[in-house]
C-alpha positions as CSV (number, residue, x, y, z in Angstrom):
1,M,92.5,-40.5,-13.5
2,T,94.5,-37.9,-11.6
3,N,96.0,-34.9,-13.4
4,P,99.3,-33.4,-12.3
5,L,97.7,-30.4,-10.6
6,Q,95.3,-32.6,-8.7
7,A,98.1,-34.9,-7.7
8,A,100.1,-31.8,-6.3
9,I,97.1,-30.8,-4.3
10,L,96.5,-34.3,-2.9
11,A,100.2,-34.4,-1.9
12,V,99.7,-31.4,0.5
13,D,99.8,-32.6,4.1
14,G,96.3,-32.3,5.6
15,V,94.3,-32.5,2.3
16,T,91.9,-35.5,2.5
17,E,90.2,-35.1,-0.9
18,V,89.5,-32.9,-3.8
19,F,85.9,-32.1,-4.7
20,P,84.5,-31.0,-8.1
21,A,85.5,-27.4,-8.8
22,R,81.9,-26.3,-9.1
23,N,79.0,-26.9,-6.7
24,L,76.3,-29.3,-7.9
25,W,73.8,-26.4,-8.6
26,Q,76.5,-24.7,-10.7
27,R,76.9,-27.9,-12.8
28,L,73.3,-28.8,-13.2
29,P,72.5,-26.6,-16.4
30,G,75.6,-28.1,-18.2
31,R,74.7,-31.6,-17.0
32,V,71.1,-31.3,-18.3
33,A,72.3,-29.9,-21.7
34,S,74.9,-32.7,-22.0
35,L,72.3,-35.3,-21.3
36,M,70.1,-34.0,-24.1
37,Q,73.0,-34.4,-26.7
38,P,73.2,-38.0,-27.9
39,G,76.4,-39.8,-27.2
40,N,77.7,-37.2,-24.8
41,G,76.8,-38.8,-21.5
42,G,77.8,-35.8,-19.4
43,A,81.5,-36.0,-20.0
44,G,83.5,-33.4,-18.0
45,D,80.6,-32.9,-15.6
46,A,82.7,-33.1,-12.4
47,Q,86.0,-31.4,-13.3
48,L,88.0,-31.5,-10.0
49,V,90.4,-28.7,-10.6
50,E,89.3,-25.8,-12.8
51,A,92.0,-23.9,-14.5
52,R,91.3,-21.3,-17.1
53,D,93.3,-18.6,-18.9
54,V,92.0,-15.0,-18.3
55,G,94.0,-12.3,-19.9
56,G,97.3,-14.1,-19.8
57,R,96.8,-15.2,-16.2
58,T,95.7,-18.6,-15.1
59,E,92.8,-18.7,-12.6
60,V,92.5,-21.9,-10.6
61,N,89.5,-22.9,-8.6
62,V,90.0,-25.8,-6.1
63,R,87.6,-27.3,-3.5
64,I,89.2,-29.5,-0.9
65,G,88.6,-31.6,2.2
66,V,90.9,-31.0,5.2
67,S,91.9,-33.4,8.0
68,P,90.4,-32.4,11.4
69,D,94.0,-32.7,12.8
70,A,95.4,-30.2,10.4
71,R,95.5,-26.4,10.8
72,T,93.1,-25.4,8.0
73,P,94.6,-22.0,7.2
74,H,98.1,-23.6,6.8
75,V,96.6,-26.3,4.5
76,V,94.9,-23.7,2.3
77,R,98.1,-21.7,2.0
78,A,100.1,-24.9,1.2
79,V,97.5,-25.8,-1.5
80,A,97.8,-22.4,-3.1
81,A,101.6,-22.7,-3.0
82,A,101.5,-26.2,-4.6
83,V,99.3,-24.8,-7.4
84,H,101.6,-21.9,-7.9
85,S,104.6,-24.2,-8.0
86,S,103.0,-26.6,-10.4
87,L,102.1,-23.7,-12.8
88,S,105.4,-21.8,-12.5
89,P,106.6,-19.6,-14.1
90,A,103.0,-18.7,-15.3
91,E,101.2,-16.1,-13.3
92,A,98.2,-17.7,-11.4
93,A,95.4,-16.6,-9.2
94,V,94.3,-19.5,-6.9
95,K,90.9,-19.8,-5.1
96,V,90.9,-22.6,-2.5
97,T,87.6,-23.4,-0.8
98,V,87.4,-25.9,2.1
99,V,84.3,-28.0,1.6
100,R,84.7,-30.5,4.5
101,I,86.8,-30.9,7.6
102,A,86.8,-34.6,8.3
103,P,89.0,-37.6,8.2
104,A,89.7,-39.1,4.7
105,R,87.1,-41.4,3.4
106,P,88.3,-45.0,3.3
107,T,89.2,-46.2,-0.2
108,T,87.3,-49.2,-1.6
109,G,88.3,-51.8,-4.0
110,V,91.4,-53.8,-5.0
C-alpha cells in the first residue's frame, strides 16, 4: 500500500522506484529482534519513506531510483520539493539518496 508521501515521490518525473528508507545492514538488528518476538513477523521492516519529528521539524529520509534518461540532480530537487509540498506548512528537512540509475522494473501480476 502506498502512503501519500510515497505517492508524491513516485509522481515526480524521472523517479522509477522508492527503496526502503534504511539500508539492509541498518535494518538487520531490528529485523532480528522482531523475529524473536512471537507474532510480530517483522512488521514495519522495510519502511519506504522515513519521516520523524525532531524538535518540531520533520526529518524525511528517502531513497529512490532514477531513470537513466532523467537529469539526476533535477529529479533529486523535484523529490525534495514534492516532500516539502506534501508536508506544508510544516518545516521539513529532506534527505534524498539515489540508490539506482536504471529503467523502471517491469511490474508483474494482474
